[in-house]
C-alpha positions as CSV (number, residue, x, y, z in Angstrom):
1,M,-27.2,-14.6,101.2
2,E,-27.4,-11.8,98.6
3,K,-30.5,-11.7,96.8
4,K,-29.5,-11.9,92.8
5,A,-31.4,-11.1,90.0
6,T,-30.5,-11.2,86.1
7,V,-32.2,-8.2,83.7
8,I,-31.6,-9.0,80.1
9,G,-32.1,-5.5,77.6
10,A,-31.0,-2.4,78.8
11,G,-33.9,-0.7,76.7
12,L,-36.5,1.2,78.4
13,A,-38.0,-1.5,80.4
14,G,-34.7,-3.8,81.0
15,C,-33.7,-0.1,82.8
16,E,-37.0,0.3,84.7
17,A,-36.7,-3.4,86.1
18,A,-33.3,-3.1,86.9
19,W,-34.1,-0.2,89.0
20,Q,-36.9,-1.9,90.5
21,L,-35.1,-4.9,91.8
22,A,-31.8,-2.6,93.1
23,Q,-34.4,0.1,94.7
24,A,-35.8,-3.2,96.5
25,G,-31.8,-4.2,98.0
26,I,-31.8,-7.0,95.3
27,A,-28.1,-7.3,93.2
28,V,-29.1,-7.0,89.7
29,T,-26.6,-8.1,86.9
30,L,-27.5,-5.6,83.4
31,V,-27.0,-7.6,80.5
32,E,-26.8,-5.3,77.5
33,M,-25.6,-6.4,74.0
34,K,-24.9,-3.3,72.5
35,P,-21.8,-2.5,72.0
36,V,-20.7,-5.6,71.1
37,R,-23.9,-6.2,69.1
38,F,-26.7,-4.0,67.6
39,S,-30.0,-4.9,66.1
40,P,-31.1,-3.2,63.3
41,A,-32.7,-0.3,64.7
42,H,-29.8,0.7,66.9
43,H,-27.2,2.5,67.1
44,S,-26.1,4.3,70.3
45,E,-24.5,2.7,72.9
46,G,-26.8,4.0,75.6
47,F,-29.5,2.3,77.2
48,A,-32.8,3.2,77.1
49,E,-32.2,4.3,73.3
50,L,-35.3,5.9,71.4
51,V,-36.1,4.5,67.9
52,C,-39.4,6.2,67.1
53,S,-40.7,9.3,67.7
54,N,-39.0,11.5,70.7
55,S,-42.3,11.7,72.3
56,F,-44.1,10.3,75.6
57,K,-47.3,11.7,74.8
58,A,-49.8,13.8,76.4
59,E,-49.1,14.6,80.1
60,R,-52.6,15.8,81.3
61,L,-54.0,13.1,83.8
62,G,-57.5,13.4,81.9
63,S,-55.3,11.2,79.3
64,A,-54.6,7.3,79.2
65,A,-51.2,8.6,78.7
66,G,-51.0,11.2,81.7
67,L,-52.4,8.3,83.8
68,L,-49.9,5.9,82.8
69,K,-47.0,8.5,83.5
70,A,-48.5,9.8,87.1
71,E,-48.5,5.8,88.0
72,M,-45.1,4.8,87.4
73,Q,-44.0,8.2,89.0
74,A,-46.0,7.3,92.1
75,L,-43.8,4.0,91.5
76,G,-40.4,5.4,91.3
77,S,-40.3,5.5,87.8
78,L,-36.6,5.7,86.5
79,C,-37.4,6.8,82.8
80,V,-40.5,9.6,84.0
81,A,-37.6,11.6,86.2
82,C,-35.0,11.2,83.0
83,A,-37.6,12.3,80.9
84,Y,-38.9,15.6,82.5
85,E,-34.6,16.0,83.1
86,S,-34.4,15.9,79.3
87,R,-37.7,17.4,77.9
88,V,-37.8,19.5,74.9
89,P,-41.5,21.7,74.3
90,A,-44.0,20.0,72.4
91,G,-47.5,21.3,73.1
92,G,-49.2,19.1,75.8
93,A,-47.2,16.1,75.0
94,L,-44.1,14.8,77.1
95,A,-40.8,15.2,74.0
96,V,-37.0,14.5,75.0
97,D,-33.9,15.2,73.7
98,R,-33.1,11.7,72.9
99,E,-29.4,11.7,73.2
100,L,-29.8,13.3,76.8
101,F,-32.5,11.1,77.7
102,S,-30.8,7.8,76.8
103,R,-27.3,9.4,78.9
104,L,-29.0,10.4,81.7
105,V,-30.6,6.7,82.2
106,T,-27.4,5.3,81.3
107,E,-25.6,7.5,84.0
108,K,-28.1,6.8,86.5
109,I,-28.0,2.7,85.8
110,C,-24.4,2.3,85.8
111,A,-24.1,4.7,89.2
112,H,-26.3,2.5,91.2
113,A,-24.4,0.7,93.8
114,R,-26.6,-2.7,93.5
115,I,-26.4,-3.1,89.8
116,T,-23.7,-4.3,87.6
117,V,-23.4,-3.8,83.8
118,E,-22.2,-6.6,82.0
119,R,-21.8,-5.4,77.8
120,R,-22.2,-8.6,76.4
121,E,-24.5,-10.9,74.0
122,M,-27.1,-13.4,75.8
123,T,-27.3,-16.5,73.7
124,A,-29.2,-18.6,75.8
125,L,-32.0,-18.1,79.1
126,P,-30.0,-18.7,82.5
127,E,-31.4,-21.9,83.6
128,S,-32.0,-21.0,87.6
129,G,-32.4,-17.9,89.4
130,V,-34.9,-15.2,89.1
131,T,-34.4,-13.3,85.4
132,V,-36.0,-10.6,83.8
133,V,-35.9,-10.8,79.9
134,A,-36.5,-7.3,78.8
135,A,-34.4,-7.9,75.5
136,G,-37.1,-6.3,73.4
137,P,-39.1,-7.1,70.0
138,L,-35.6,-6.9,68.3
139,A,-33.6,-9.4,70.5
140,S,-30.4,-11.4,68.7
141,D,-31.5,-14.2,66.5
142,A,-29.4,-16.8,69.2
143,L,-31.9,-15.4,72.4
144,A,-34.9,-15.1,70.1
145,K,-34.5,-18.9,69.5
146,E,-34.5,-19.5,72.6
147,I,-37.6,-17.6,73.7
148,S,-39.4,-19.6,70.7
149,A,-38.2,-22.8,72.1
150,L,-39.2,-21.8,75.3
151,C,-42.4,-20.1,75.0
152,G,-43.3,-21.7,71.3
153,A,-43.2,-19.6,67.8
154,G,-43.9,-15.7,68.3
155,L,-45.7,-13.4,66.1
156,S,-44.3,-10.7,64.1
157,F,-45.1,-7.3,62.9
158,Y,-43.5,-4.4,61.6
159,D,-42.7,-0.7,63.3
160,A,-41.7,2.3,61.4
161,A,-39.5,5.2,62.4
162,A,-39.9,8.8,60.6
163,P,-37.7,10.9,59.2
164,I,-35.9,13.7,61.1
165,V,-34.9,16.9,59.5
166,S,-32.7,20.2,60.4
167,A,-34.2,23.1,61.1
168,E,-32.2,25.7,59.1
169,S,-33.0,24.2,56.1
170,L,-36.5,24.4,56.2
171,D,-38.9,27.1,54.4
172,M,-40.4,29.0,56.8
173,A,-42.0,31.1,54.4
174,C,-44.4,28.3,53.9
175,A,-45.4,27.0,57.4
176,F,-46.3,28.5,60.7
177,T,-45.9,27.7,64.2
178,Q,-48.7,26.6,66.2
179,S,-49.3,23.8,68.5
180,R,-53.3,22.1,67.2
181,Y,-56.1,24.1,69.2
182,D,-53.5,26.6,70.6
183,R,-52.3,24.0,73.4
184,G,-48.7,24.3,74.8
185,G,-46.3,26.9,73.6
186,E,-47.0,28.5,70.4
187,A,-43.5,27.2,69.0
188,D,-43.6,23.6,69.7
189,Y,-45.0,22.8,66.6
190,I,-44.1,23.7,63.2
191,N,-47.0,23.1,60.7
192,C,-46.2,22.8,56.7
193,P,-49.6,23.4,54.8
194,M,-50.7,21.7,51.8
195,D,-53.9,23.2,49.7
196,K,-55.8,20.9,47.5
197,A,-53.5,20.7,44.9
198,E,-50.7,20.4,46.8
199,Y,-52.1,17.5,48.5
200,E,-53.2,15.9,45.6
201,A,-50.1,16.1,43.9
202,F,-48.3,14.7,47.4
203,Y,-50.4,11.3,47.7
204,E,-50.1,10.5,44.1
205,A,-46.5,10.6,44.3
206,L,-46.3,8.8,47.3
207,L,-48.6,6.1,45.9
208,H,-46.1,5.3,43.2
209,A,-43.3,5.5,45.5
210,E,-40.8,2.7,45.8
211,S,-40.8,0.8,49.0
212,A,-37.3,-0.6,50.7
213,G,-37.2,-4.5,50.6
214,T,-39.2,-5.9,53.3
215,H,-37.7,-9.6,53.0
216,A,-40.0,-12.8,52.8
217,F,-42.9,-10.3,54.5
218,D,-45.7,-8.2,52.4
219,K,-45.3,-4.6,53.5
220,R,-48.6,-4.1,53.7
221,H,-49.7,-6.8,56.1
222,G,-49.0,-7.5,59.8
223,V,-48.1,-3.6,60.3
224,Y,-49.2,-2.6,63.6
225,E,-52.3,0.3,63.6
226,G,-50.7,2.1,66.3
227,C,-47.2,2.9,63.8
228,M,-48.1,2.7,60.6
229,P,-45.6,3.7,57.5
230,I,-47.0,6.6,55.8
231,E,-47.3,4.8,52.2
232,V,-49.6,2.1,54.2
233,M,-52.0,4.8,55.5
234,A,-51.9,6.5,51.9
235,S,-52.6,3.4,50.1
236,R,-55.8,3.2,52.1
237,G,-58.0,5.7,50.8
238,A,-57.0,8.9,49.4
239,D,-58.6,11.2,52.7
240,T,-57.1,8.6,55.2
241,M,-53.6,10.7,56.2
242,R,-55.9,13.9,56.5
243,F,-58.0,12.8,58.7
244,G,-54.8,11.1,60.3
245,P,-51.9,12.7,61.3
246,L,-52.1,15.2,58.7
247,K,-55.6,16.9,60.0
248,P,-55.7,20.2,59.6
249,V,-58.0,20.7,62.5
250,G,-57.5,23.3,65.3
251,L,-55.0,25.3,63.0
252,R,-55.0,28.1,60.8
253,D,-52.7,29.3,58.5
254,P,-51.7,32.8,59.5
255,R,-51.2,33.6,55.6
256,T,-54.7,33.0,54.4
257,G,-56.2,33.3,57.8
258,H,-57.9,29.7,57.0
259,R,-57.8,26.2,57.8
260,P,-55.2,24.4,55.4
261,W,-56.2,21.2,53.5
262,A,-53.9,19.7,55.0
263,V,-50.7,20.0,57.3
264,V,-47.7,17.8,58.0
265,Q,-46.1,18.7,61.7
266,L,-43.0,18.6,62.9
267,R,-41.8,18.3,66.1
268,R,-38.6,19.1,68.0
269,E,-36.1,16.5,68.3
270,N,-33.6,18.0,70.7
271,A,-33.6,20.7,73.0
272,Q,-31.7,22.8,70.8
273,G,-34.3,23.0,68.5
274,T,-32.0,22.3,65.5
275,M,-33.4,19.2,64.6
276,Y,-37.4,18.1,63.7
277,N,-39.1,15.0,62.8
278,L,-42.0,14.6,60.7
279,V,-44.9,13.6,63.1
280,G,-46.7,10.2,62.0
281,F,-44.5,9.8,59.1
282,Q,-43.0,6.6,59.8
283,T,-42.1,4.9,56.6
284,N,-40.5,2.1,55.0
285,L,-39.5,4.0,51.0
286,K,-36.2,3.6,49.8
287,F,-34.3,6.8,51.2
288,G,-33.8,8.2,47.5
289,E,-38.0,8.2,47.2
290,Q,-38.1,9.9,51.1
291,K,-36.1,12.8,49.6
292,R,-38.0,13.0,46.4
293,V,-41.6,12.5,47.6
294,F,-41.4,14.3,51.2
295,S,-39.5,17.3,49.2
296,M,-42.8,18.1,47.6
297,I,-44.0,19.5,51.0
298,P,-43.8,23.2,50.5
299,A,-42.1,23.7,53.8
300,L,-39.5,21.0,52.9
301,K,-38.7,21.6,49.4
302,N,-35.1,22.4,50.5
303,A,-35.0,20.2,53.5
304,E,-31.6,18.5,54.8
305,F,-33.1,14.9,55.9
306,L,-30.5,13.7,58.8
307,R,-32.0,10.7,59.0
308,Y,-34.3,8.6,56.8
309,G,-37.1,6.5,58.1
310,V,-36.6,2.8,58.5
311,M,-38.5,0.1,59.0
312,H,-37.9,-3.0,61.5
313,R,-39.6,-6.3,62.8
314,N,-40.8,-6.9,66.0
315,T,-41.5,-9.8,67.9
316,F,-44.1,-10.7,70.5
317,L,-45.4,-13.5,72.4
318,D,-48.6,-14.9,72.9
319,S,-48.9,-13.7,76.3
320,P,-52.3,-14.8,77.2
321,R,-51.3,-18.2,77.1
322,L,-47.9,-17.4,78.3
323,L,-48.1,-15.1,81.5
324,N,-48.9,-14.0,84.2
325,A,-50.2,-10.5,85.4
326,D,-46.8,-10.1,87.0
327,Y,-45.6,-10.8,83.9
328,S,-43.9,-13.9,84.8
329,L,-43.9,-17.2,82.9
330,R,-46.5,-19.8,83.6
331,G,-44.9,-22.8,84.5
332,R,-41.6,-21.4,84.9
333,P,-42.5,-18.4,88.0
334,E,-38.9,-16.9,88.5
335,L,-38.7,-16.1,84.8
336,F,-40.4,-12.7,84.2
337,F,-41.0,-10.7,80.5
338,A,-41.2,-6.9,80.4
339,G,-41.5,-4.5,77.2
340,Q,-42.7,-4.9,73.7
341,I,-41.8,-8.5,73.7
342,T,-45.2,-9.0,75.9
343,G,-47.1,-7.4,73.9
344,V,-47.1,-4.1,75.6
345,E,-47.0,-1.0,72.5
346,G,-45.1,2.1,73.4
347,Y,-42.2,4.3,75.3
348,M,-43.9,4.2,78.6
349,E,-45.9,1.0,78.4
350,S,-42.7,-0.9,77.5
351,A,-41.0,0.7,80.8
352,G,-44.1,0.8,83.0
353,S,-44.3,-3.1,82.1
354,G,-40.4,-3.3,83.2
355,I,-41.7,-1.5,86.5
356,V,-44.3,-4.2,87.2
357,A,-42.1,-7.0,86.2
358,G,-38.9,-5.8,88.3
359,L,-41.6,-5.2,91.2
360,S,-43.0,-8.6,91.0
361,A,-39.5,-9.8,90.5
362,A,-38.2,-8.9,94.3
363,R,-41.5,-9.7,96.0
364,R,-40.4,-13.1,94.7
365,L,-36.9,-13.2,95.5
366,C,-38.1,-12.0,99.2
367,G,-40.6,-14.6,99.7
368,E,-43.6,-12.1,99.2
369,R,-46.8,-13.3,97.4
370,A,-47.8,-11.7,93.9
371,L,-49.6,-8.6,94.2
372,P,-50.9,-7.6,91.4
373,L,-52.0,-4.1,90.2
374,P,-55.2,-3.3,90.4
375,V,-57.1,-4.0,87.0
376,D,-58.4,0.0,87.6
377,T,-55.2,1.6,87.0
378,M,-53.3,1.6,83.8
379,L,-50.4,-0.5,84.5
380,G,-52.4,-3.1,86.1
381,A,-55.2,-3.3,83.2
382,L,-52.3,-3.5,80.8
383,A,-51.5,-6.2,82.8
384,G,-54.2,-7.9,83.1
385,Y,-54.8,-7.8,79.0
386,I,-51.8,-9.2,78.3
387,S,-52.0,-12.2,80.8
388,D,-56.1,-12.5,80.0
389,P,-56.3,-16.0,78.4
390,S,-59.5,-15.0,76.9
391,V,-58.2,-12.4,74.4
392,S,-58.2,-13.9,70.7
393,N,-56.3,-12.3,68.1
394,F,-53.8,-11.1,70.8
395,Q,-52.5,-7.8,68.9
396,P,-50.1,-5.5,70.9
397,M,-51.7,-3.1,73.3
398,G,-51.0,1.0,74.4
399,A,-52.7,3.3,77.1
400,N,-55.9,3.7,76.5
401,F,-58.9,4.3,78.7
402,G,-61.2,1.2,77.1
403,V,-58.7,-1.1,79.1
404,L,-60.2,-0.1,82.3
405,P,-63.4,-1.1,84.0
406,P,-65.9,1.4,83.5
407,L,-67.0,4.0,86.3
408,E,-70.3,2.9,88.9
409,R,-71.9,5.9,87.3
410,T,-72.4,6.6,83.7
411,I,-70.7,10.0,82.8
412,R,-71.5,11.0,79.6
413,E,-69.1,14.1,79.1
414,K,-66.1,12.4,78.0
415,K,-63.7,14.9,79.5
416,E,-65.2,14.3,83.1
417,R,-65.3,11.0,82.4
418,Y,-61.8,10.2,81.7
419,E,-60.7,12.6,84.5
420,S,-62.9,10.7,87.1
421,L,-61.2,7.8,85.8
422,S,-57.9,8.5,86.5
423,R,-58.8,9.5,90.4
424,R,-60.1,6.2,90.3
425,A,-56.7,4.9,89.8
426,L,-54.6,7.0,91.5
427,A,-56.9,6.4,94.9
428,S,-56.6,2.7,93.9
429,L,-52.9,2.6,93.1
430,E,-52.4,4.3,96.6
431,R,-54.0,1.7,98.7
432,W,-52.3,-0.9,96.7
433,I,-49.1,1.3,97.8
434,A,-50.0,1.2,101.2
435,E,-51.1,-3.0,101.2
436,S,-47.3,-3.5,99.6
437,G,-45.7,-2.6,102.6
438,R,-43.0,-0.7,100.3
439,P,-41.9,2.9,99.9
440,F,-42.0,4.5,96.7
441,P,-40.7,8.0,96.1
442,G,-43.5,9.1,94.2
443,A,-46.0,8.2,96.6
444,A,-45.9,11.4,98.3
445,Q,-47.9,13.3,95.5
446,F,-51.4,11.2,97.0
447,E,-50.6,13.4,100.4
């Protein structure tokens, strides 16, 4: 009898889960509600649509984000492969042309012989059979109600997206190109410097700018720290932004020969370099206020805003109480969850959870024992964190070396310590791959 599974949602997590199941010989029905219905943050019909930044963070193996992507590659990640195929220059980060990235993922999913795509809204959870719920933090109201009834009330927070401006509208006489600390290509970032007076005027305007309505929620509460609106950051002190996304360290203004007082960095949005996003400028300001306040940045005084920043609600489960380390639901082991709804935070973290959920679901369908990833890998550590019943005041977690168990020997130098943690993780993953008894396309990197 043919083994079958259902995946709900074609975001990064859902696509990875469907891909892993199909690669394991499982017939997959992937249900995606777009274009029948769109969430408040989605606008494209394509799969794996990126709604916040277009960056998948650092590439270097001595970084948590780099280790995460290396592990995903070893397990045959679809999203990492498509990211490298659609990348745009971004210094030491892996950033993509978001439209090309989505198109590549969509094409590969739709072309897979074992994946059947159904474009419809899923209003109820299947009563039986192996299912991966990767409907995202913006699941439709009907499905969210079903999940809530099954799991209990979720927790809510706000996520925000940054504005995008056209390259041709920038005043390059007031800007310069340089990657921080000269990492990567010189033209990967456009830097928009401000002197002390310009920054203070900008800060005051931002403090008093009018935000869009946030319904019943107070915009200054329930904001996840990793994607904080710039106006909320400003409210925390005059220099908070200068120690955050507007930090000038590692940069030198060629016009003055000195480090600026503050710098707004712009990162490429597409391969052609015609669009740039304001790094760290997630916002919930009204569109007119965004135009008025952000145009006070000298290089943006004539900027054409191709997309204004938006803010939307995200919901995640109380996963430590509900989920196992293989992302299955306690009490209903044939039902798996993946993506931001589980409490992992970040594009690659969401995609990675989809890989783990897909692999776990495939093992269950094949009658194999659960085989959780080692906790000293980044994927395993994140799965362990979201399923740890001892975690109190559960909040979303992105990849970081703090979730990994410490090394047996103390290494004080941070770079060496992080590289050692990464080497240990990849060696541990290599052993896990051998134990799993399955071939993975990326495993050859360990040979």
